[in-house]
C-alpha positions in Angstrom: 98.7 95.4 85.5 95.8 96.4 82.5 96.2 99.0 80.7 92.6 100.3 81.7 89.7 100.1 84.3 87.7 97.5 83.2 84.7 99.4 84.4 84.7 103.4 84.4 84.8 105.0 88.2 84.0 108.3 89.3 83.9 110.6 92.0 80.5 112.0 93.0 81.3 113.3 96.5 83.5 114.5 99.3 83.8 116.3 102.7 87.1 117.3 104.4 88.2 118.8 108.0 91.6 120.2 107.7 93.4 123.2 110.1 91.4 125.6 108.0 88.2 124.6 109.5 85.4 121.8 109.7 84.3 121.7 105.7 85.6 121.0 102.8 84.6 124.5 101.5 87.6 125.7 103.8 90.5 124.4 101.4 89.7 127.2 99.0 92.3 128.7 101.0 95.2 126.3 99.9 94.7 127.7 96.8 94.9 131.3 97.8 98.0 130.8 99.1 97.3 130.8 102.5 99.1 128.1 104.9 97.0 126.8 108.1 101.1 126.0 109.5 101.6 128.4 112.7 103.0 128.7 116.0 101.6 125.9 118.4 102.6 125.0 121.9 102.4 121.3 123.5 101.3 122.4 126.7 100.2 119.4 128.1 103.3 118.4 129.5 106.4 120.2 131.8 108.3 121.8 129.1 106.4 122.6 126.8 107.4 122.3 123.5 106.9 125.0 120.7 106.8 123.8 117.3 105.6 124.3 114.0 102.0 122.8 113.1 98.9 122.6 111.2 96.1 122.0 113.9 92.3 122.8 113.9 91.8 125.2 116.5 88.4 124.3 117.3 86.7 120.6 118.4 83.3 119.2 116.7 80.3 121.5 117.8 78.0 120.2 120.0 74.7 118.5 118.6 76.1 117.6 115.3 75.9 114.0 116.0 74.9 112.0 118.9 77.1 111.0 122.2 78.8 108.0 120.2 80.6 110.7 117.8 81.1 113.4 120.3 82.4 110.9 122.9 84.9 109.5 120.6 88.8 110.1 119.9 89.0 113.4 118.1 90.2 111.7 114.8 87.1 109.6 114.6 84.9 113.3 115.2 86.9 114.4 112.2 86.2 111.5 110.0 82.6 110.8 110.8 82.3 114.6 110.0 83.8 114.2 106.4 82.1 111.3 105.6 78.7 112.8 106.6 79.3 115.8 104.2 80.6 113.5 101.3 77.5 111.6 101.4 75.3 114.7 101.9 76.9 116.2 98.3 76.7 112.7 96.6 73.4 112.4 97.6 73.8 108.5 98.2 71.7 106.1 100.0 74.0 104.7 102.9 71.8 101.8 102.3 73.4 101.2 98.7 77.0 101.4 99.8 79.2 98.5 98.9 82.4 99.4 100.9 83.9 101.4 103.1 87.8 101.6 102.5 89.5 104.2 105.2 93.4 104.9 105.6 95.0 106.0 108.8 98.6 105.4 110.1 98.5 105.8 113.7 94.2 105.8 114.8 93.3 107.5 118.2 96.3 109.1 119.3 95.0 111.4 121.5 93.3 109.0 123.4 96.9 106.7 124.0 98.5 109.7 124.8 95.7 110.2 127.7 95.6 106.9 128.6 99.9 107.0 129.0 99.4 110.4 131.2 97.1 109.1 133.5 99.2 106.1 134.1 102.5 107.6 134.8 101.9 111.1 135.5 98.4 111.0 137.3 96.7 113.2 134.9 93.2 114.4 136.6 93.8 112.0 139.3 96.3 110.1 141.0 94.8 106.7 140.7 96.2 106.0 137.7 93.4 104.6 135.7 93.0 104.3 132.3 89.7 104.4 130.7 88.2 101.3 129.4 87.2 103.1 126.7 90.7 103.5 125.9 90.8 100.6 123.3 88.0 100.9 120.9 88.7 104.7 121.3 92.0 104.3 120.2 92.1 101.0 117.6 93.3 102.2 114.3 89.8 101.1 112.7 88.0 102.8 115.4 87.5 105.7 112.6 86.1 103.5 110.2 84.1 101.6 112.3 82.3 104.6 114.0 81.4 105.9 110.6 79.6 102.8 109.6 78.0 102.6 112.5 76.4 105.9 112.2 75.8 105.1 109.0 74.2 102.0 109.8 76.4 100.3 106.8 76.1 96.5 106.4 79.1 96.3 103.9 82.4 95.3 104.3 84.0 97.9 106.1 88.1 98.0 105.7 91.0 99.9 107.4 94.1 100.3 105.9 97.6 101.4 107.3 100.3 101.8 105.1 101.8 105.0 107.0 101.3 108.3 104.9 100.1 106.1 101.8 97.1 104.6 104.0 94.3 106.9 102.3 95.3 107.0 98.8 95.9 103.2 99.1 92.3 103.1 100.3 91.0 104.9 97.1 93.0 102.6 95.0 91.4 99.6 96.1 88.1 101.0 96.4 88.6 101.9 92.6 89.5 98.6 91.8 86.3 96.8 93.5 84.1 99.4 91.6 86.0 98.4 88.2 85.7 94.8 89.0 81.9 94.7 89.5 82.5 94.0 93.4 80.5 97.3 94.1 78.5 100.0 92.8 79.5 102.7 95.7 82.0 102.8 97.9 82.8 105.4 101.1 86.7 106.2 100.9 89.0 108.3 103.0 91.7 108.9 105.9 92.1 110.8 108.6 94.7 111.8 111.2 95.5 113.9 115.0 98.8 113.1 116.1 99.7 116.7 117.5 100.0 115.1 121.0 103.3 115.0 123.3 104.2 111.4 122.5 103.7 111.3 118.9 105.5 114.9 118.6 108.6 113.5 120.7 108.7 110.4 118.6 108.9 112.5 115.2 111.3 114.7 117.0 113.5 112.1 118.0 113.6 110.9 114.3 114.7 113.9 113.0 111.4 114.6 111.0 109.9 117.4 111.9 111.2 120.7 111.0 112.8 122.8 114.1 111.0 126.0 116.1 113.5 128.2 117.6 110.8 129.9 120.1 113.6 132.4 120.8 113.2 133.9 117.1 109.5 135.6 116.9 110.3 136.2 113.0 111.4 132.6 112.4 109.8 130.9 109.5 109.0 127.6 108.2 110.9 126.6 104.5 108.6 124.0 103.6 108.8 121.5 100.7 110.6 122.1 97.5 113.0 124.7 99.1 116.4 124.8 98.9 117.0 125.4 102.5 114.0 122.8 103.9 115.1 121.0 107.0 112.0 118.8 108.0 108.0 118.5 107.8 105.3 120.0 109.7 102.7 118.0 111.3 98.8 118.6 110.5 95.5 117.2 111.0 92.4 116.2 109.9 90.0 114.0 107.9 88.8 113.6 104.0 86.5 111.8 102.5 85.3 110.8 99.2 82.3 109.1 97.6 82.9 106.7 94.4 80.7 105.3 92.3 80.8 103.5 89.0 79.8 105.9 86.3 76.9 103.8 85.3 75.6 103.9 88.6 76.1 107.6 88.9 74.6 108.6 85.6 71.5 106.5 86.3 70.6 108.2 89.5 71.6 111.8 87.9 74.3 112.4 90.0 77.0 115.3 89.8 80.3 113.7 88.6 83.4 115.7 90.1 85.8 113.4 88.6 86.7 110.3 87.0 89.5 107.8 88.2 91.6 106.8 85.7 94.5 104.8 87.9 96.1 103.5 90.4 99.4 101.9 91.5 100.7 100.4 94.5 105.3 99.7 94.7 106.7 98.6 97.2 110.4 99.7 98.5 112.1 97.4 100.2 115.3 98.6 100.4 114.5 100.7 103.4 111.9 101.6 105.9 112.5 105.2 106.2 114.8 106.5 103.4 113.1 107.1 100.1 114.3 106.1 96.7 113.5 107.6 93.3 113.4 104.4 91.2 110.4 102.5 92.8 108.6 106.2 92.8 109.1 106.6 89.5 107.8 103.3 89.1 104.6 104.1 90.8 104.0 107.2 88.6 104.5 105.5 85.3 102.4 102.4 86.1 99.6 104.6 87.2 99.6 106.4 84.1 100.0 103.9 82.1 97.0 102.1 83.9 95.0 105.3 82.8 96.2 105.1 79.4 98.2 108.5 79.8 101.3 110.2 78.4 103.0 112.1 80.6 102.8 115.0 78.4 99.1 114.8 78.6 99.1 115.6 82.8 98.3 118.9 83.7 99.2 118.5 87.5 101.1 116.4 90.0 100.5 116.9 93.3 103.7 115.7 94.7 104.2 113.8 98.2 106.7 116.2 98.8 107.0 117.0 102.9 109.7 119.1 103.5 112.5 116.9 104.7 116.1 116.9 102.6 115.6 112.7 101.6 112.5 112.6 101.1 112.0 115.7 99.0 115.2 114.8 97.0 114.2 111.0 95.7 110.8 112.8 94.4 112.6 115.2 92.7 115.0 112.8 90.8 111.5 111.0 90.1 109.9 113.9 89.1 112.4 115.3 86.8 113.0 111.7 85.0 108.7 111.8 83.8 108.0 115.3 83.4 111.4 117.7 82.7 110.3 118.3 79.0 106.9 118.8 79.5 104.4 121.8 80.8 103.3 119.8 83.7 102.9 121.6 86.6 104.1 120.4 90.0 103.2 121.5 93.7 103.4 120.0 96.8 100.3 121.2 99.3 101.4 119.8 102.7 103.2 123.5 102.8 99.4 124.8 103.0 98.1 121.6 105.2 101.0 120.4 107.5 101.2 116.6 106.5 98.1 114.5 107.5 99.9 111.2 107.3 97.2 108.5 106.7 94.6 111.1 105.6 97.4 113.1 103.0 96.3 110.9 100.0 92.9 111.4 100.4 93.1 115.1 101.0 95.5 115.6 98.4 93.3 113.9 95.8 90.1 116.3 97.0 92.6 118.8 96.3 94.0 117.8 93.2 90.8 117.3 91.8 89.9 120.6 92.7 92.6 121.5 90.7 91.0 120.1 87.6 87.8 121.7 88.2 89.2 125.5 88.6 92.0 124.9 86.2 94.7 125.8 88.4 97.8 124.8 90.3 97.8 125.5 94.1 100.9 127.2 94.6 103.9 126.4 96.5 104.0 128.0 99.2 106.8 128.4 102.6 109.1 128.5 99.4 111.8 131.3 99.3 113.9 129.6 96.9 113.0 126.4 94.8 115.6 123.6 95.4 118.1 123.9 92.5 117.8 120.3 91.4 114.2 121.1 90.2 113.8 120.9 86.6 109.9 120.5 86.0 107.6 123.7 86.6 107.0 124.1 90.6 105.0 127.6 90.5 104.7 129.9 93.9 101.5 131.5 93.0 98.7 129.8 91.8 98.6 129.5 88.0 96.6 128.3 85.1 96.9 124.6 84.5 97.4 122.9 80.9 94.3 122.3 79.4 94.8 118.3 79.3 92.9 117.5 82.2 94.8 115.1 83.8 96.2 115.1 87.1 98.3 112.8 89.2 98.7 112.7 93.0 101.8 110.9 94.7 101.7 109.3 98.6 105.4 108.2 99.2 105.1 106.5 102.2 107.5 105.2 105.2 107.7 101.3 104.9 108.1 101.5 101.2 104.7 102.1 100.4 104.3 104.1 97.1 101.2 105.3 95.6 100.3 107.1 92.7 96.5 107.8 91.7 95.5 109.4 88.1 92.3 111.4 87.8 91.0 113.2 85.0 88.1 116.3 84.9 84.7 115.5 84.0 83.6 117.2 80.9 
């Protein structure tokens, strides 16, 4: 891997939907230490399940887009909204976009779940009929395809599905495409909306979800890096960034939000679901090496940490190896947003860059007592960052995909 990108790449726009609301501006609550995670009841099935979730309470406002978007799966609606916001902020002409790269783990989960309920439970009618739109609404490529149709893009449109690292891969591959001169402007991001009965039950069966005692009104969720953490919380949302070659952005007088410095992807072949520290360490080191950055130059790390025992433990070991003697601040924002799965990488890239712009580390929330094995700095309150202006964002996924991205503040 080369030590630097052959052409400078910058971020010029972003948009987001999260459990906080429809718009990237609502992510300010992450830095205020406010979590979007709350009790949620899955009322769609008999014997409703209570769970912790970060679910957006309101749907897409009618009249914002055409029927093609309004009739789409929830995940696609979020995708188009975030892309629209990012394109508007960047001020780019969609006709000049040379690549759309999108990440998702599941695609239209709500559409599939509805189809199963119609088929097996006779929901809404007793015919068992499944909508003929199920396939185009539920396919993993639906979000990217609908963004492209809405924006009238004729450029290459690609969907990456690497579990929790999906949108981080999308960002990294678009960075490389721009650096290699294959395009000047790319729309990148990811989306996920999995808080539906079938998916929740699958994650419960895996033993990865945090349990909620519905009979305890004082129950609290203990999040990433907590000594007593017990599992992750599903979140939903979408995040989109506009990437450009620096020369293209400067030529049109665009606002530069950050510089893309490094991207690495390292596969862990040993287990599909159990992470290991060594490939995570190699992923971080390779991204920093490509960026030409030393560990003591990193101001902030947005950790992948989800709140599971095994996942956090492996990342703690890897982070200790790199940052235990530095002033680098580390936090997992999943304690605030929930785990957005395929959208996590893009959402956390936005939060990481915002940390640099605000010169502030978003706090580790939902933590009573930090894991005793942590030997790096993991603040529980919003804290001023060291001045170097460089951040590292990790996305470590089921299937063994470990991705690290490096960004630098624009001065």
